Structures are given as structure tokens and as C-alpha cells.
C-alpha positions in Angstrom: 90.8 75.2 56.5 87.3 76.0 57.9 88.3 74.2 61.1 91.5 76.2 61.4 89.7 79.6 61.0 87.1 78.5 63.5 89.8 77.6 66.0 91.6 80.9 65.4 88.4 82.9 66.0 87.7 80.9 69.1 91.3 81.5 70.3 90.9 85.3 69.8 87.5 85.4 71.5 88.6 83.3 74.5 91.9 85.3 74.8 89.9 88.6 74.9 87.4 87.2 77.4 89.7 85.3 79.8 92.8 87.5 79.3 91.2 90.9 79.2 87.5 91.2 80.0 87.4 88.9 83.0 90.5 90.3 84.7 89.2 93.8 84.1 85.8 92.9 85.5 87.4 91.4 88.7 89.6 94.4 89.1 86.7 96.8 88.7 84.5 95.0 91.2 87.3 94.8 93.7 87.9 98.5 93.4 84.2 99.3 93.8 83.3 96.8 96.5 86.6 96.5 98.4 88.6 99.7 97.7 90.8 99.5 100.8 91.7 95.9 100.3 92.2 96.3 96.6 94.8 99.0 97.2 96.8 96.7 99.5 95.2 97.5 102.9 97.7 100.3 103.4 98.0 101.9 106.8 98.5 105.7 106.6 99.7 107.9 109.5 100.0 111.7 109.0 99.8 111.3 105.2 102.6 108.7 105.1 102.2 105.0 104.3 103.7 103.1 107.2 102.9 99.6 106.1 100.1 97.2 105.2 97.7 95.6 107.6 98.1 92.4 105.7 101.9 92.2 105.7 104.4 91.8 108.5 107.0 94.6 109.0 110.6 93.8 110.1 111.0 95.5 113.5 114.0 93.5 114.6 116.6 95.7 116.2 113.9 98.1 117.6 113.2 96.7 121.1 110.5 99.3 121.7 108.4 97.5 119.1 106.8 94.1 119.2 108.5 91.7 116.8 106.4 89.9 114.2 106.5 86.2 113.4 109.9 85.2 111.8 110.1 85.3 108.0 112.0 82.8 105.9 112.0 85.4 103.1 113.3 88.4 105.3 109.9 90.1 104.9 110.4 90.5 101.1 107.1 90.3 99.3 108.6 89.2 96.0 110.4 86.2 97.4 107.8 85.4 100.1 107.4 81.8 101.1 108.5 79.2 103.5 112.1 77.9 103.8 111.1 74.5 102.3 113.5 72.9 104.8 112.5 69.5 106.2 111.9 69.0 109.9 115.1 66.9 110.0 117.2 69.8 108.5 120.1 70.9 110.7 119.8 74.5 109.3 116.2 74.6 110.4 117.0 73.2 113.9 119.8 75.9 114.2 117.4 78.7 113.2 114.8 77.4 115.8 117.5 77.3 118.5 118.7 80.9 117.6 115.1 82.2 117.7 114.5 80.4 121.0 117.7 81.9 122.6 116.3 85.4 122.1 113.8 84.8 124.9 114.3 84.1 128.6 115.5 80.7 129.5 112.7 78.5 130.8 110.0 80.7 129.3 107.3 78.9 127.3 108.0 80.4 123.8 104.9 80.2 121.6 105.5 78.4 118.2 104.7 81.5 116.2 107.8 83.2 117.6 110.0 80.2 116.6 108.6 79.1 113.3 108.2 81.2 110.2 104.8 81.4 108.5 104.1 79.7 105.2 104.2 83.1 103.4 106.9 84.6 105.5 104.7 87.7 105.8 102.1 86.8 108.5 101.1 90.1 110.2 99.5 88.5 113.3 100.7 87.0 116.5 99.0 85.0 119.2 98.3 86.8 122.5 100.9 84.5 124.2 103.6 85.6 121.7 102.7 89.3 122.4 102.6 88.8 126.2 106.1 87.2 126.1 107.5 90.3 124.4 105.6 92.8 126.6 108.3 93.0 129.3 111.0 93.9 126.7 108.8 96.5 125.0 107.8 98.0 128.4 111.4 98.2 129.5 112.6 99.7 126.2 109.9 102.4 126.4 110.5 102.9 130.1 106.9 102.4 131.0 105.9 102.6 134.7 103.4 100.2 136.2 100.4 102.4 135.3 101.6 102.7 131.7 102.3 99.0 131.6 98.6 98.4 132.5 97.7 100.6 129.5 99.9 98.5 127.3 98.1 95.4 128.6 94.7 97.1 127.8 95.9 97.9 124.3 96.8 94.2 123.7 93.4 93.1 125.0 91.6 95.7 122.8 93.5 94.7 119.7 93.0 91.0 120.1 90.5 89.6 117.6 89.1 86.1 117.0 89.0 83.5 119.5 85.4 82.4 118.9 85.7 80.5 115.6 89.5 80.7 115.1 92.6 81.4 117.1 92.9 84.7 118.9 95.4 87.0 117.1 96.8 90.5 117.3 98.0 92.5 114.3 101.6 93.6 115.2 101.6 96.7 113.1 98.3 97.9 114.6 99.7 97.2 118.1 103.0 99.1 117.5 101.2 102.1 116.0 98.8 102.1 118.9 101.8 102.2 121.3 103.3 105.1 119.4 100.1 107.0 119.5 99.5 106.3 123.2 103.1 106.8 124.3 104.6 109.3 121.8 108.3 109.9 122.3 108.7 106.9 124.6 
């Protein structure tokens, strides 16, 4: 009986520590040290949340915006994840072909525009993927050659990495910068 009571006390103590105190401490430290990230890295424009810097937004159907990397979960955060289809899957090959067909024939389409990310919510693209979409975005916004040069400068300014990891561009940040620079276009 003594062993059972000791085990129950240990169960209660460990449950309180690992199920209550530790998560509370991690949450509190996160809120104090990383308040923006702890709240979801939300991007706010004019008092309205327009997205998260850490999650891709579905902009398909809006040619004036850069499209993010494809999502196997249709950009749903609850069901995020990869398709789990094997490389020999006919369905996967068909989705690759459909995604490839959206770009000019003969163009070198970067892999990040063909394949979905592991989470299905990757917010970044490679500079090559952004440059491939630049003509479509410039045409949809009716940018002249001087404005197109500004678009190229925005892409260069928003490119991060490249020294220790691959260069990447946050698609939401790029689209918001375009809206700010060319309002109404």
C-alpha cells in the first residue's frame, strides 16, 4: 500500500510539473522574450490582420500577386502536411504536369513552383521562382518599364539568405510591398 501511495503522489507531482508548470513557463518565456512570434508572427496593415509571415497565403486566381509554393493541404493549417504520395504515383505526376503547364513552355520552372512543401504552408520562394512570375505580375498590374524596374528592386531588397542557406523571398511581404508601392494597380 505504501508503494501505491508513493506512486500516486509522484503521478500527481509529475502531472502538475510536466502538464502544468512547465508548459506555463515555456508560454510565459515565449510571450516575454518573443512576443511577435508567440502571437503567430501576424502581419497587420491599417489595423487589419492580413496574414502571418510564417504561413503561405493562397493567392491563386489573383494574377496581380505572386503565387506561393503549392500546398498539398490547400493552405489549411489544421490539415497541413505533405501529400504522402510516392514519386511513382500517377496522381503526383499529374499534379506536377498541371503545375508545370501554368508556366511558359520551355521555361526553366524552379522546383518550388512544382512541388509542395513538407508542411504545405511554406511562405518563401526562391528568387528564380519569383523572377519566373514577375512578367505575369507586371502585366496584371500594367507596370511600365520604369515600374518594372522598381518591382525588380523590391525583389532584390526582400531577398534574404544566400550566405549560409538558400536565398528566399517571403511572398506575403513581397505582395504587400507591391500593394504599398503601386496602390490601385
